[in-house]
Structures are given as structure tokens and as C-alpha cells.
N, CA, C and O atoms as a GROMACS GRO file, in nm:
protein
  280
    1UNK      N    1  -3.080  -5.406  -1.074
    1UNK     CA    2  -3.153  -5.391  -1.198
    1UNK      C    3  -3.060  -5.324  -1.300
    1UNK      O    4  -3.007  -5.216  -1.272
    2UNK      N    5  -3.041  -5.383  -1.415
    2UNK     CA    6  -2.961  -5.327  -1.520
    2UNK      C    7  -3.053  -5.265  -1.626
    2UNK      O    8  -3.146  -5.328  -1.677
    3UNK      N    9  -3.023  -5.137  -1.658
    3UNK     CA   10  -3.109  -5.058  -1.750
    3UNK      C   11  -3.020  -5.006  -1.859
    3UNK      O   12  -2.914  -4.950  -1.829
    4UNK      N   13  -3.057  -5.021  -1.987
    4UNK     CA   14  -2.990  -4.960  -2.099
    4UNK      C   15  -3.055  -4.826  -2.125
    4UNK      O   16  -3.176  -4.816  -2.146
    5UNK      N   17  -2.972  -4.721  -2.125
    5UNK     CA   18  -3.019  -4.586  -2.150
    5UNK      C   19  -2.963  -4.538  -2.283
    5UNK      O   20  -2.842  -4.526  -2.300
    6UNK      N   21  -3.052  -4.512  -2.375
    6UNK     CA   22  -3.009  -4.460  -2.511
    6UNK      C   23  -3.042  -4.313  -2.515
    6UNK      O   24  -3.158  -4.272  -2.529
    7UNK      N   25  -2.935  -4.232  -2.502
    7UNK     CA   26  -2.947  -4.087  -2.510
    7UNK      C   27  -2.927  -4.054  -2.659
    7UNK      O   28  -2.816  -4.060  -2.712
    8UNK      N   29  -3.038  -4.020  -2.724
    8UNK     CA   30  -3.040  -4.002  -2.871
    8UNK      C   31  -2.937  -3.896  -2.910
    8UNK      O   32  -2.937  -3.785  -2.856
    9UNK      N   33  -2.850  -3.932  -3.004
    9UNK     CA   34  -2.749  -3.840  -3.057
    9UNK      C   35  -2.622  -3.832  -2.970
    9UNK      O   36  -2.528  -3.762  -3.007
   10UNK      N   37  -2.620  -3.902  -2.856
   10UNK     CA   38  -2.506  -3.888  -2.764
   10UNK      C   39  -2.444  -4.021  -2.724
   10UNK      O   40  -2.325  -4.026  -2.694
   11UNK      N   41  -2.520  -4.129  -2.721
   11UNK     CA   42  -2.461  -4.255  -2.680
   11UNK      C   43  -2.558  -4.343  -2.602
   11UNK      O   44  -2.669  -4.303  -2.569
   12UNK      N   45  -2.509  -4.465  -2.574
   12UNK     CA   46  -2.582  -4.564  -2.494
   12UNK      C   47  -2.509  -4.598  -2.372
   12UNK      O   48  -2.386  -4.610  -2.376
   13UNK      N   49  -2.578  -4.614  -2.260
   13UNK     CA   50  -2.516  -4.640  -2.133
   13UNK      C   51  -2.584  -4.764  -2.071
   13UNK      O   52  -2.704  -4.785  -2.088
   14UNK      N   53  -2.506  -4.845  -2.001
   14UNK     CA   54  -2.558  -4.958  -1.923
   14UNK      C   55  -2.550  -4.913  -1.779
   14UNK      O   56  -2.440  -4.889  -1.729
   15UNK      N   57  -2.663  -4.900  -1.709
   15UNK     CA   58  -2.664  -4.849  -1.571
   15UNK      C   59  -2.716  -4.963  -1.485
   15UNK      O   60  -2.814  -5.030  -1.518
   16UNK      N   61  -2.646  -4.983  -1.372
   16UNK     CA   62  -2.690  -5.081  -1.275
   16UNK      C   63  -2.752  -5.005  -1.159
   16UNK      O   64  -2.680  -4.944  -1.080
   17UNK      N   65  -2.884  -5.007  -1.147
   17UNK     CA   66  -2.956  -4.940  -1.039
   17UNK      C   67  -2.977  -5.031  -0.922
   17UNK      O   68  -3.033  -5.140  -0.936
   18UNK      N   69  -2.934  -4.988  -0.807
   18UNK     CA   70  -2.957  -5.070  -0.687
   18UNK      C   71  -3.087  -5.029  -0.619
   18UNK      O   72  -3.115  -4.910  -0.602
   19UNK      N   73  -3.166  -5.127  -0.580
   19UNK     CA   74  -3.285  -5.097  -0.506
   19UNK      C   75  -3.244  -5.078  -0.360
   19UNK      O   76  -3.159  -5.150  -0.308
   20UNK      N   77  -3.306  -4.980  -0.294
   20UNK     CA   78  -3.267  -4.936  -0.163
   20UNK      C   79  -3.379  -4.971  -0.062
   20UNK      O   80  -3.458  -4.885  -0.022
   21UNK      N   81  -3.384  -5.098  -0.024
   21UNK     CA   82  -3.487  -5.138   0.078
   21UNK      C   83  -3.626  -5.124   0.024
   21UNK      O   84  -3.667  -5.195  -0.068
   22UNK      N   85  -3.702  -5.028   0.082
   22UNK     CA   86  -3.841  -5.010   0.048
   22UNK      C   87  -3.860  -4.930  -0.079
   22UNK      O   88  -3.961  -4.947  -0.148
   23UNK      N   89  -3.767  -4.842  -0.112
   23UNK     CA   90  -3.788  -4.754  -0.228
   23UNK      C   91  -3.721  -4.811  -0.354
   23UNK      O   92  -3.613  -4.870  -0.349
   24UNK      N   93  -3.790  -4.791  -0.466
   24UNK     CA   94  -3.736  -4.829  -0.593
   24UNK      C   95  -3.682  -4.707  -0.664
   24UNK      O   96  -3.740  -4.599  -0.650
   25UNK      N   97  -3.570  -4.721  -0.741
   25UNK     CA   98  -3.518  -4.607  -0.810
   25UNK      C   99  -3.616  -4.551  -0.913
   25UNK      O  100  -3.691  -4.626  -0.976
   26UNK      N  101  -3.615  -4.420  -0.930
   26UNK     CA  102  -3.706  -4.352  -1.024
   26UNK      C  103  -3.631  -4.316  -1.151
   26UNK      O  104  -3.509  -4.332  -1.159
   27UNK      N  105  -3.703  -4.268  -1.247
   27UNK     CA  106  -3.638  -4.227  -1.371
   27UNK      C  107  -3.552  -4.103  -1.348
   27UNK      O  108  -3.459  -4.080  -1.425
   28UNK      N  109  -3.580  -4.022  -1.247
   28UNK     CA  110  -3.491  -3.912  -1.212
   28UNK      C  111  -3.360  -3.968  -1.163
   28UNK      O  112  -3.254  -3.916  -1.200
   29UNK      N  113  -3.361  -4.073  -1.080
   29UNK     CA  114  -3.237  -4.137  -1.034
   29UNK      C  115  -3.157  -4.187  -1.150
   29UNK      O  116  -3.034  -4.176  -1.152
   30UNK      N  117  -3.226  -4.243  -1.247
   30UNK     CA  118  -3.154  -4.298  -1.366
   30UNK      C  119  -3.088  -4.184  -1.446
   30UNK      O  120  -2.976  -4.199  -1.494
   31UNK      N  121  -3.160  -4.071  -1.458
   31UNK     CA  122  -3.104  -3.955  -1.530
   31UNK      C  123  -2.983  -3.904  -1.460
   31UNK      O  124  -2.886  -3.866  -1.527
   32UNK      N  125  -2.982  -3.901  -1.326
   32UNK     CA  126  -2.867  -3.850  -1.253
   32UNK      C  127  -2.746  -3.940  -1.277
   32UNK      O  128  -2.633  -3.891  -1.276
   33UNK      N  129  -2.768  -4.067  -1.299
   33UNK     CA  130  -2.657  -4.158  -1.328
   33UNK      C  131  -2.585  -4.129  -1.460
   33UNK      O  132  -2.467  -4.159  -1.476
   34UNK      N  133  -2.659  -4.070  -1.553
   34UNK     CA  134  -2.598  -4.033  -1.683
   34UNK      C  135  -2.574  -3.882  -1.693
   34UNK      O  136  -2.551  -3.828  -1.800
   35UNK      N  137  -2.579  -3.816  -1.575
   35UNK     CA  138  -2.543  -3.674  -1.564
   35UNK      C  139  -2.638  -3.584  -1.644
   35UNK      O  140  -2.594  -3.490  -1.712
   36UNK      N  141  -2.769  -3.613  -1.635
   36UNK     CA  142  -2.869  -3.531  -1.704
   36UNK      C  143  -2.974  -3.484  -1.607
   36UNK      O  144  -3.002  -3.553  -1.508
   37UNK      N  145  -3.034  -3.371  -1.630
   37UNK     CA  146  -3.139  -3.318  -1.546
   37UNK      C  147  -3.277  -3.356  -1.608
   37UNK      O  148  -3.292  -3.358  -1.730
   38UNK      N  149  -3.372  -3.385  -1.526
   38UNK     CA  150  -3.507  -3.412  -1.576
   38UNK      C  151  -3.572  -3.292  -1.638
   38UNK      O  152  -3.674  -3.305  -1.706
   39UNK      N  153  -3.515  -3.173  -1.616
   39UNK     CA  154  -3.572  -3.048  -1.672
   39UNK      C  155  -3.530  -3.027  -1.820
   39UNK      O  156  -3.589  -2.944  -1.889
   40UNK      N  157  -3.427  -3.103  -1.867
   40UNK     CA  158  -3.378  -3.083  -2.002
   40UNK      C  159  -3.406  -3.203  -2.091
   40UNK      O  160  -3.365  -3.200  -2.207
   41UNK      N  161  -3.472  -3.306  -2.045
   41UNK     CA  162  -3.493  -3.427  -2.128
   41UNK      C  163  -3.636  -3.481  -2.111
   41UNK      O  164  -3.709  -3.444  -2.019
   42UNK      N  165  -3.672  -3.568  -2.201
   42UNK     CA  166  -3.792  -3.648  -2.189
   42UNK      C  167  -3.745  -3.793  -2.186
   42UNK      O  168  -3.656  -3.831  -2.263
   43UNK      N  169  -3.805  -3.875  -2.096
   43UNK     CA  170  -3.772  -4.018  -2.091
   43UNK      C  171  -3.885  -4.096  -2.159
   43UNK      O  172  -4.002  -4.077  -2.128
   44UNK      N  173  -3.848  -4.183  -2.249
   44UNK     CA  174  -3.948  -4.264  -2.321
   44UNK      C  175  -3.929  -4.411  -2.294
   44UNK      O  176  -3.816  -4.461  -2.292
   45UNK      N  177  -4.037  -4.480  -2.273
   45UNK     CA  178  -4.037  -4.623  -2.260
   45UNK      C  179  -4.131  -4.680  -2.365
   45UNK      O  180  -4.249  -4.647  -2.363
   46UNK      N  181  -4.086  -4.763  -2.455
   46UNK     CA  182  -4.166  -4.813  -2.564
   46UNK      C  183  -4.224  -4.699  -2.645
   46UNK      O  184  -4.337  -4.709  -2.695
   47UNK      N  185  -4.149  -4.590  -2.660
   47UNK     CA  186  -4.193  -4.475  -2.742
   47UNK      C  187  -4.292  -4.381  -2.676
   47UNK      O  188  -4.341  -4.288  -2.739
   48UNK      N  189  -4.320  -4.404  -2.549
   48UNK     CA  190  -4.413  -4.318  -2.479
   48UNK      C  191  -4.346  -4.250  -2.358
   48UNK      O  192  -4.267  -4.314  -2.289
   49UNK      N  193  -4.374  -4.125  -2.333
   49UNK     CA  194  -4.315  -4.053  -2.224
   49UNK      C  195  -4.361  -4.110  -2.088
   49UNK      O  196  -4.476  -4.149  -2.070
   50UNK      N  197  -4.268  -4.114  -1.996
   50UNK     CA  198  -4.300  -4.158  -1.857
   50UNK      C  199  -4.265  -4.044  -1.759
   50UNK      O  200  -4.173  -3.967  -1.785
   51UNK      N  201  -4.338  -4.034  -1.649
   51UNK     CA  202  -4.304  -3.930  -1.548
   51UNK      C  203  -4.170  -3.963  -1.483
   51UNK      O  204  -4.138  -4.079  -1.456
   52UNK      N  205  -4.094  -3.859  -1.459
   52UNK     CA  206  -3.960  -3.882  -1.401
   52UNK      C  207  -3.967  -3.935  -1.258
   52UNK      O  208  -3.872  -3.998  -1.213
   53UNK      N  209  -4.076  -3.910  -1.187
   53UNK     CA  210  -4.085  -3.963  -1.050
   53UNK      C  211  -4.144  -4.100  -1.037
   53UNK      O  212  -4.165  -4.150  -0.927
   54UNK      N  213  -4.170  -4.164  -1.152
   54UNK     CA  214  -4.220  -4.300  -1.153
   54UNK      C  215  -4.105  -4.398  -1.132
   54UNK      O  216  -3.996  -4.376  -1.184
   55UNK      N  217  -4.130  -4.508  -1.057
   55UNK     CA  218  -4.023  -4.610  -1.039
   55UNK      C  219  -3.988  -4.672  -1.175
   55UNK      O  220  -4.073  -4.694  -1.261
   56UNK      N  221  -3.855  -4.698  -1.189
   56UNK     CA  222  -3.809  -4.761  -1.314
   56UNK      C  223  -3.860  -4.903  -1.318
   56UNK      O  224  -3.838  -4.982  -1.226
   57UNK      N  225  -3.930  -4.936  -1.432
   57UNK     CA  226  -3.986  -5.070  -1.450
   57UNK      C  227  -3.952  -5.127  -1.590
   57UNK      O  228  -4.011  -5.226  -1.635
   58UNK      N  229  -3.859  -5.063  -1.654
   58UNK     CA  230  -3.818  -5.107  -1.789
   58UNK      C  231  -3.668  -5.133  -1.793
   58UNK      O  232  -3.591  -5.073  -1.718
   59UNK      N  233  -3.628  -5.222  -1.881
   59UNK     CA  234  -3.485  -5.249  -1.892
   59UNK      C  235  -3.416  -5.174  -2.010
   59UNK      O  236  -3.296  -5.187  -2.031
   60UNK      N  237  -3.497  -5.095  -2.085
   60UNK     CA  238  -3.444  -5.012  -2.193
   60UNK      C  239  -3.525  -4.886  -2.195
   60UNK      O  240  -3.648  -4.893  -2.201
   61UNK      N  241  -3.460  -4.771  -2.190
   61UNK     CA  242  -3.527  -4.642  -2.202
   61UNK      C  243  -3.452  -4.556  -2.306
   61UNK      O  244  -3.333  -4.572  -2.331
   62UNK      N  245  -3.530  -4.469  -2.364
   62UNK     CA  246  -3.474  -4.368  -2.460
   62UNK      C  247  -3.488  -4.231  -2.397
   62UNK      O  248  -3.592  -4.198  -2.340
   63UNK      N  249  -3.381  -4.153  -2.409
   63UNK     CA  250  -3.381  -4.016  -2.354
   63UNK      C  251  -3.365  -3.924  -2.469
   63UNK      O  252  -3.275  -3.942  -2.551
   64UNK      N  253  -3.456  -3.821  -2.478
   64UNK     CA  254  -3.444  -3.720  -2.578
   64UNK      C  255  -3.413  -3.585  -2.509
   64UNK      O  256  -3.481  -3.543  -2.415
   65UNK      N  257  -3.311  -3.521  -2.559
   65UNK     CA  258  -3.276  -3.385  -2.501
   65UNK      C  259  -3.376  -3.283  -2.556
   65UNK      O  260  -3.407  -3.286  -2.675
   66UNK      N  261  -3.425  -3.198  -2.474
   66UNK     CA  262  -3.514  -3.090  -2.514
   66UNK      C  263  -3.441  -2.966  -2.539
   66UNK      O  264  -3.487  -2.884  -2.620
   67UNK      N  265  -3.327  -2.943  -2.474
   67UNK     CA  266  -3.249  -2.826  -2.483
   67UNK      C  267  -3.102  -2.865  -2.511
   67UNK      O  268  -3.045  -2.947  -2.439
   68UNK      N  269  -3.043  -2.806  -2.614
   68UNK     CA  270  -2.906  -2.840  -2.643
   68UNK      C  271  -2.836  -2.718  -2.697
   68UNK      O  272  -2.891  -2.650  -2.784
   69UNK      N  273  -2.721  -2.686  -2.648
   69UNK     CA  274  -2.645  -2.571  -2.699
   69UNK      C  275  -2.700  -2.440  -2.641
   69UNK      O  276  -2.783  -2.439  -2.550
   70UNK      N  277  -2.651  -2.334  -2.696
   70UNK     CA  278  -2.697  -2.208  -2.642
   70UNK      C  279  -2.655  -2.090  -2.719
   70UNK      O  280  -2.688  -1.978  -2.682
   0.00000   0.00000   0.00000
């Protein structure tokens, strides 16, 4: 499954997520692919937030950083 991840203000990534037998990759797995923690971002699908533990079912997601800098 190929997913486009748009990290607002940082760039766009094309991620190829492999399904592993019985389990489907989650949005947390997707975030790890772009080196982000689910604790510092919100994942949006069609402009609506999705739980990070939900299986990925979209081919385009938007990621908003909640914490930046320090």
C-alpha cells in the first residue's frame, strides 16, 4: 500500500507500507516511517483527525506537528 504523507511545513513523503499477514499497518507505523512520534503530531484524513492505532485506510494523509522547537 502506497501512502502520501504531507507533513505540513516540512515536506511530502511517499511511503510504501507492507501488510504483515493478519495485521494491517497503523497510523503509528506510518509516523515511524517518517521519523515522527504520535505524541508530537496529529494525523488527519480528509481534514479529520484519526486515532494513531487505527489501521491505515487512506492513500493520502496530512500530519500537523503539535510541538516544534524549544
